[in-house]
C-alpha positions in Angstrom: -37.4 5.5 -7.6 -40.5 7.1 -6.0 -42.3 5.5 -3.0 -45.5 6.3 -1.0 -45.0 7.1 2.7 -48.1 5.4 4.2 -48.0 7.4 7.5 -48.2 10.8 5.8 -49.7 9.8 2.5 -46.9 11.7 0.7 -44.4 10.8 -1.9 -40.6 10.6 -1.2 -37.7 9.7 -3.4 -35.2 7.0 -2.4 -31.6 7.9 -3.3 -30.4 6.1 -6.4 -27.5 3.7 -5.9 -25.1 2.5 -8.6 -22.5 -0.3 -8.9 -19.3 0.3 -10.9 -17.5 -2.8 -11.9 -14.0 -1.4 -12.1 -10.9 -3.1 -13.5 -7.9 -2.3 -11.2 -5.3 -3.3 -13.8 -2.3 -5.5 -12.9 0.0 -4.8 -10.0 0.6 -1.2 -8.8 -1.5 1.9 -9.0 0.4 3.0 -12.1 -1.9 0.8 -14.2 -5.2 2.0 -12.8 -7.3 4.1 -15.3 -8.1 7.7 -14.6 -11.8 6.9 -14.5 -11.1 4.1 -12.0 -9.2 6.4 -9.8 -11.9 9.0 -9.9 -14.6 6.5 -8.9 -12.5 5.2 -6.0 -12.1 8.7 -4.6 -15.9 9.0 -4.6 -16.9 5.5 -3.4 -19.2 5.0 -0.5 -18.8 1.3 -0.6 -15.8 -0.7 -1.9 -15.9 -4.4 -2.6 -12.5 -5.7 -3.7 -10.7 -8.9 -4.8 -7.6 -10.5 -3.3 -5.2 -9.5 -6.0 -6.0 -5.8 -5.9 -3.0 -3.7 -4.8 -3.5 -2.6 -1.2 -2.3 0.9 -2.2 -5.5 1.4 -4.2 -7.5 1.1 -1.0 -5.9 4.3 0.3 -7.8 6.2 -2.5 -11.2 5.8 -1.0 -12.7 8.3 1.5 -12.2 7.6 5.2 -15.9 6.8 5.7 -16.1 4.4 2.8 -17.2 0.9 3.9 -14.8 -1.8 2.6 -15.5 -5.5 2.0 -12.7 -7.9 1.2 -14.2 -10.7 -0.8 -11.1 -12.0 -2.5 -10.8 -15.6 -3.6 -7.4 -17.3 -3.2 -6.7 -21.0 -3.7 -6.7 -23.1 -0.5 -8.0 -20.3 1.7 -11.6 -19.5 2.9 -13.3 -17.2 0.6 -16.7 -15.4 0.2 -19.1 -17.5 -1.9 -20.0 -15.8 -5.2 -23.7 -15.7 -4.3 -23.0 -13.7 -1.2 -20.9 -11.2 -3.2 -23.8 -10.8 -5.6 -26.3 -10.1 -2.8 -23.8 -7.7 -1.1 -23.7 -5.6 -4.3 -27.5 -5.6 -4.6 -28.0 -4.7 -1.0 -25.6 -1.8 -0.9 -27.0 -0.5 -4.2 -30.5 -0.7 -3.0 -29.5 1.4 0.0 -28.6 4.2 -2.4 -24.9 3.8 -2.2 -22.2 4.5 -4.8 -20.5 1.1 -4.9 -17.1 0.3 -6.5 -16.6 -3.4 -7.3 -12.9 -3.5 -7.8 -11.5 -6.4 -9.7 -7.9 -7.2 -10.6 -7.0 -6.7 -14.3 -10.1 -6.3 -16.4 -13.6 -7.2 -15.0 -14.4 -9.6 -17.9 -11.1 -11.4 -18.3 -11.8 -14.6 -16.3 -13.7 -12.7 -13.7 -17.1 -13.4 -12.4 -18.6 -10.1 -13.6 -21.4 -11.9 -15.6 -23.1 -13.4 -12.5 -22.8 -10.1 -10.6 -24.4 -8.2 -13.4 -27.2 -10.7 -13.7 -27.9 -10.3 -10.0 -27.9 -6.5 -10.3 -30.1 -6.7 -13.4 -32.6 -9.0 -11.7 -32.8 -6.6 -8.7 -33.2 -3.5 -11.0 -29.9 -2.0 -9.9 -28.0 0.4 -12.0 -24.5 -0.6 -13.0 -21.6 0.4 -15.2 -18.5 -1.5 -16.3 -15.2 0.3 -16.3 -12.5 -1.5 -18.3 -9.1 -2.3 -16.8 -5.7 -3.4 -18.2 -5.6 -7.2 -18.1 -2.4 -8.9 -16.9 -2.8 -11.1 -20.0 -1.7 -8.1 -22.1 0.4 -6.2 -19.6 2.5 -9.0 -18.1 4.2 -10.1 -21.4 5.0 -6.5 -22.3 6.3 -5.7 -18.8 8.7 -8.6 -19.3 9.6 -7.3 -22.8 7.8 -10.0 -24.7 5.6 -9.1 -27.7 2.5 -11.2 -28.2 2.5 -10.8 -32.0 5.2 -10.7 -34.6 5.0 -10.6 -38.4 7.0 -13.9 -38.6 6.9 -15.7 -35.2 3.4 -15.0 -34.0 0.5 -14.2 -36.3 -2.1 -14.9 -33.5 -2.3 -15.5 -29.8 -4.8 -17.0 -27.4 -5.6 -16.2 -23.8 -6.7 -19.0 -21.6 -7.3 -19.9 -17.9 -5.6 -23.1 -16.7 -7.7 -23.1 -13.5 -9.3 -26.3 -14.9 -6.8 -27.7 -17.4 -8.8 -30.8 -18.0 -11.6 -28.7 -19.6 -9.3 -27.3 -22.3 -8.8 -28.5 -25.9 -5.0 -28.9 -25.7 -4.8 -30.3 -29.2 -6.2 -27.1 -30.7 -4.2 -24.9 -28.3 -0.9 -26.5 -29.3 -1.4 -25.3 -32.9 -1.6 -21.6 -31.9 1.5 -19.5 -32.3 1.5 -17.9 -28.8 -0.4 -18.8 -25.7 -1.0 -16.5 -22.7 -2.0 -18.6 -19.7 -3.5 -17.2 -16.5 -4.1 -19.1 -13.2 -1.7 -21.8 -14.3 0.9 -21.8 -11.6 -0.3 -24.9 -9.8 -0.8 -26.7 -13.1 2.5 -25.8 -14.9 3.6 -29.4 -15.1 0.2 -30.4 -16.7 0.4 -27.5 -19.2 3.9 -28.6 -20.3 2.8 -32.2 -20.6 -0.3 -31.5 -22.6 1.4 -29.1 -25.0 4.2 -31.6 -25.8 1.7 -34.4 -26.1 0.0 -32.6 -28.9 3.0 -31.5 -30.8 4.7 -28.5 -29.3 8.5 -28.9 -29.4 10.3 -29.4 -26.1 12.5 -26.5 -27.2 9.6 -24.1 -27.4 10.4 -21.0 -25.3 8.4 -20.3 -22.1 8.3 -17.3 -19.8 6.8 -17.4 -16.4 6.0 -13.9 -15.0 5.1 -13.7 -11.4 3.5 -10.5 -9.8 3.6 -8.5 -12.9 3.6 -4.7 -12.6 4.8 -4.8 -9.0 8.2 -4.2 -7.4 8.2 -7.9 -6.7 7.9 -8.9 -10.3 9.9 -12.0 -11.2 10.5 -13.6 -14.6 11.8 -17.1 -15.4 12.7 -17.9 -19.0 13.2 -21.5 -20.2 11.7 -24.1 -22.5 8.9 -26.6 -22.2 11.6 -29.1 -21.2 13.2 -26.9 -18.5 10.6 -24.5 -17.0 9.2 -26.9 -14.4 12.6 -27.5 -12.9 13.5 -23.8 -13.0 10.4 -22.9 -11.0 10.4 -25.9 -8.6 9.6 -24.9 -5.0 8.4 -21.4 -5.9 4.9 -20.1 -5.2 3.7 -19.0 -8.7 0.8 -16.8 -7.8 -0.3 -14.5 -9.3 1.3 -15.7 -12.5 1.1 -15.3 -16.3 2.7 -17.9 -18.5 3.7 -17.2 -22.1 4.4 -20.0 -24.5 5.8 -19.4 -28.0 8.7 -18.3 -30.1 8.1 -14.6 -29.3 9.6 -15.2 -25.9 12.9 -15.4 -27.7 12.5 -11.8 -28.8 12.7 -10.6 -25.1 16.3 -9.5 -25.3 15.7 -7.5 -28.5 13.1 -5.4 -26.7 15.3 -4.4 -23.8 17.4 -1.3 -23.9 21.2 -1.8 -23.4 20.8 -0.4 -19.9 18.2 -3.0 -19.0 20.4 -5.8 -20.4 23.4 -4.6 -18.3 21.8 -3.7 -15.0 18.3 -5.2 -14.7 17.9 -8.7 -16.0 20.5 -11.4 -16.9 19.3 -14.4 -18.8 21.2 -17.6 -17.9 21.4 -20.1 -20.8 22.1 -23.1 -18.5 19.0 -25.2 -18.3 17.5 -25.1 -14.8 19.0 -21.8 -13.7 16.8 -18.9 -12.7 16.8 -15.4 -14.0 18.2 -13.1 -11.4 18.8 -9.4 -10.9 22.2 -8.0 -11.1 23.5 -4.6 -10.5 20.3 -3.4 -8.8 19.6 -6.2 -6.3 16.6 -5.7 -4.2 17.4 -6.7 -0.7 13.9 -7.0 0.6 12.6 -9.2 -2.2 10.0 -11.7 -0.8 9.4 -9.8 2.4 5.9 -8.6 3.3 6.1 -5.5 5.5 3.2 -4.0 7.5 3.6 -0.3 7.9 1.7 1.5 10.6 1.1 5.1 9.8 -1.3 8.0 10.0 -4.6 7.6 8.1 -4.3 11.1 6.6 -0.8 10.8 5.1 0.5 8.8 2.2 3.5 6.8 3.2 6.9 7.9 1.8 8.1 4.9 3.8 6.3 2.7 1.4 8.3 4.0 -1.5 11.6 3.3 0.3 10.6 -0.3 1.1 9.2 -1.1 -2.3 12.4 0.3 -3.9 14.2 -2.5 -2.0 11.7 -5.1 -3.3 9.3 -5.5 -0.3 5.6 -6.1 -0.5 4.1 -3.3 1.6 0.7 -3.3 3.4 -0.2 0.0 5.0 -2.2 0.0 8.2 -3.6 3.3 9.4 -2.9 3.4 13.2 -3.4 7.2 13.8 -6.3 9.5 13.0 -5.1 13.1 12.9 -7.9 15.7 13.5 -8.2 19.3 14.5 -8.0 20.1 18.3 -11.1 20.3 20.4 -10.6 24.1 20.5 -8.6 26.5 18.5 -8.6 29.2 21.2 -5.1 28.7 22.6 -3.5 28.5 19.2 -5.4 31.5 17.9 -4.4 33.5 20.9 -0.7 32.5 20.4 -0.8 33.4 16.7 -2.2 36.9 17.5 0.9 37.4 19.8 3.6 35.8 17.7 5.9 38.8 18.1 6.1 38.0 21.9 8.0 34.8 21.1 11.7 34.2 20.5 11.4 30.6 19.2 8.8 28.4 17.5 9.3 24.6 18.1 7.7 22.1 15.6 8.3 18.4 16.3 6.1 16.8 13.6 4.7 17.4 10.1 1.3 17.5 11.6 2.3 20.4 13.8 3.7 22.2 10.8 0.6 21.7 8.7 -2.0 22.6 11.3 -0.1 25.6 12.6 0.3 27.2 9.1 -3.2 26.3 8.0 -4.5 28.1 11.1 -2.2 31.0 10.4 -3.8 31.4 7.0 -7.3 31.0 8.4 -6.6 34.0 10.6 -5.6 36.1 7.6 -1.9 35.9 8.3 1.1 34.3 6.5 4.7 33.5 7.1 5.6 37.2 7.4 3.9 37.0 10.9 6.9 35.0 12.0 9.4 37.8 11.3 11.8 37.9 14.2 10.8 34.4 15.5 13.4 31.6 15.1 12.1 28.1 14.2 13.5 24.8 15.5 12.3 21.5 14.1 12.8 17.9 15.1 13.4 15.5 12.3 14.1 15.6 8.5 10.4 15.0 7.7 9.3 18.0 9.8 12.0 20.1 8.1 10.8 19.1 4.7 7.2 20.0 5.6 8.5 23.4 6.8 10.4 23.9 3.5 7.2 23.2 1.6 5.9 26.3 3.3 8.8 28.3 1.9 10.7 28.4 5.2 14.0 27.0 6.4 14.5 26.0 10.0 17.0 27.9 12.1 17.9 24.8 14.1 17.6 21.0 13.6 19.1 18.9 16.5 21.7 16.4 15.2 20.1 13.2 16.4 16.6 14.0 14.9 14.9 13.4 18.3 13.3 15.9 20.7 15.6 15.0 23.6 18.6 16.1 21.5 17.0 19.5 21.0 17.5 20.5 24.6 21.1 19.3 24.7 22.2 21.1 21.5 19.9 24.2 21.6 21.9 27.0 19.9 21.2 29.7 22.4 21.0 30.0 26.3 17.5 28.9 27.2 17.2 31.2 30.2 14.5 33.9 29.5 13.6 32.5 26.1 9.9 32.7 25.2 9.1 29.5 23.2 5.8 28.6 21.4 5.2 24.9 21.1 2.2 23.9 19.0 1.7 20.1 19.6 -0.7 17.2 19.8 -3.6 17.9 22.3 -3.2 14.7 24.3 -0.8 11.8 24.6 2.5 13.6 23.7 5.7 13.2 25.6 6.3 15.8 28.4 10.1 15.4 28.6 10.8 18.2 26.1 8.7 20.8 27.9 10.0 19.8 31.3 13.6 20.0 30.4 13.3 23.3 28.5 11.4 24.8 31.5 14.0 23.5 33.9 16.7 25.4 31.9 14.8 28.7 32.4 12.7 28.9 29.2 9.1 30.1 29.3 7.1 27.5 27.4 3.7 28.1 25.9 2.1 24.9 24.8 -0.9 25.0 22.5 -3.0 22.3 21.0 -2.6 22.3 17.2 -4.1 18.9 16.4 -5.4 15.7 18.0 -4.3 12.2 17.5 -6.7 9.3 18.0 -6.9 5.6 17.3 -8.9 4.3 14.3 -12.0 2.3 15.0 -10.8 -0.9 13.4 -7.8 -2.6 11.7 -7.9 -1.9 7.9 -9.2 -5.1 6.2 -6.0 -5.7 4.1 -3.8 -5.5 7.2 -6.1 -7.7 9.3 -6.3 -10.3 6.5 -2.5 -10.4 6.2 -2.1 -10.8 10.0 -4.7 -13.6 10.2 -3.1 -15.4 7.2 0.4 -15.1 8.7 1.8 -13.5 5.6 3.4 -10.6 7.4 7.2 -10.8 7.9 7.9 -7.4 9.4 5.9 -4.7 11.2 7.3 -1.2 11.4 6.6 1.5 14.0 7.7 5.1 13.6 6.3 6.4 16.9 5.2 5.3 20.3 1.7 6.3 19.5 1.4 3.9 16.6 2.6 1.1 18.8 0.0 1.9 21.5 -2.8 2.2 18.9 -1.7 -1.0 17.1 -1.8 -2.9 20.3 -5.2 -1.4 21.2 -6.6 -2.5 17.9 -5.2 -6.0 18.3 -6.7 -6.3 21.7 -10.1 -5.2 20.4 -10.0 -7.7 17.5 -8.3 -10.8 18.9 -8.5 -12.7 22.2 -4.8 -13.5 21.9 -3.3 -10.4 20.2 0.4 -11.3 20.6 -0.1 -14.7 19.0 -0.6 -12.9 15.7 3.0 -11.5 16.0 4.7 -14.9 16.4 7.7 -15.1 14.0 7.0 -11.5 12.9 9.9 -9.0 13.1 9.1 -5.9 15.2 11.0 -2.9 13.7 11.3 0.5 15.5 12.5 3.9 14.4 14.2 4.8 17.6 14.7 4.3 21.4 11.5 5.8 22.6 9.4 3.7 20.1 11.4 0.6 21.1 10.7 1.2 24.7 6.9 1.2 24.0 7.4 -2.0 21.8 9.0 -3.7 24.7 6.3 -2.7 27.1 3.3 -3.7 25.0 4.6 -6.2 22.4 7.2 -7.8 24.6 10.2 -7.3 22.3 11.8 -5.3 19.5 13.9 -7.0 16.9 15.2 -4.1 14.8 16.0 -0.5 15.8 17.2 2.2 13.4 20.6 3.6 14.2 19.6 6.9 12.5 16.1 7.8 13.6 14.6 8.4 10.2 12.6 6.4 7.7 15.7 6.0 5.6 17.5 4.8 8.7 14.7 2.3 9.5 14.8 1.0 6.0 18.5 0.4 6.2 18.2 -1.3 9.6 15.5 -3.7 8.1 17.8 -4.5 5.1 20.6 -5.3 7.5 18.4 -7.5 9.6 17.1 -9.4 6.5 20.7 -9.9 5.3 21.8 -11.3 8.7 18.8 -13.5 8.8 
């Protein structure tokens, strides 16, 4: 669009914005399309719904503005008119906007009104299809929607307003796929039986499809309400029809033996056997670095937890490379290189390459690392550490150092500010010559990530994890900045720490620690959380 600049009487061109209405698919990132993923990585503005997996939000650039406009029953939500105007405003500012919707944008979404608003304002837009839970949920529960004999057709419907539906017509359809029906399950059952569906008609209720927390109940129109009594059925897909009975035939023998067991007794739930997930139903807030994907998330989700990631550290280059560059040019002067974090490994070796060197420059220099994760980062560079202390903590490195420390020249690339001084003090006290150089900087993000803040406000977090003292400090700083009573948000929330030093900081700032890992690793912290949940 071309405009006239009245002050200079010249023409200038306003940058063109565009809105992409993207279907996120159901559940996890695995069901996002490749086009959707590409658009997220390029987004300048993200406007997303409540059911969108929080893991998808990690795909957007760090400077992307994020707006949570999700609508959930019984909770305050952003009016649709405001969402429409938000999209128009951001587009008119020349932004590349991703409007991320769960499932497919046009399956019971409000895409039509948003497109109308964009069209009226002359804004460019594009619709990117997504996989709807209406199609995915039955298949992920091993239920076909069509069958040559049992289901010649199926209908997809929303039961958000059951009184508006023609139940007499719906009852004659072979297979029904019902979205947004969890709160109205009893009404659905009543209406279908009223218009001729047999009370023995099979029913499947699929909650949280495509996620590690997926649950499935199988029953009949006469039993399914009792089977799901007292359970929050959101988000949910309900399948009604004889094809539900084909479920066992679509499962491999391994699935039948180890994953799902169907109980024929009316009123009894389906349960996992053989691969029980111990953190099922637990929502865990993981504090982490904004630059790194969380392997911790995978460990927790494997145990059935719902994980929300909250970046609590920003890792950036140091204010100056001078000290590190000088050390790298004199690597042959050192006996040992000590690396205590993956960040130290990555920044040290990237700088080594920048200066035209590689790992061969470390010939004759032994390497000590603290922690399994640090060791893995080093191995990714093609190197094995010469020494790893047995307790995975820096304090243990001094006690178990494999050589006399007297007269050892040690290079220690580390965080520029805020790191612990104990390691340097103790090594120096034992006669080592320590050369500390700033390899990276660790700072606090400007605000709490919207999904994490929403979960804290809505009191849906069961456990918060901390893997370093710095994440505790930054988490508390962000809480103080956002809330007048920061600790009130942690009432009835379990505080889980990776080790003694992190626990000490939790006690100082948060007033308590409920879980501490016995082995100071992410695996050890996961196991400690599982034990705590079992005892609880």
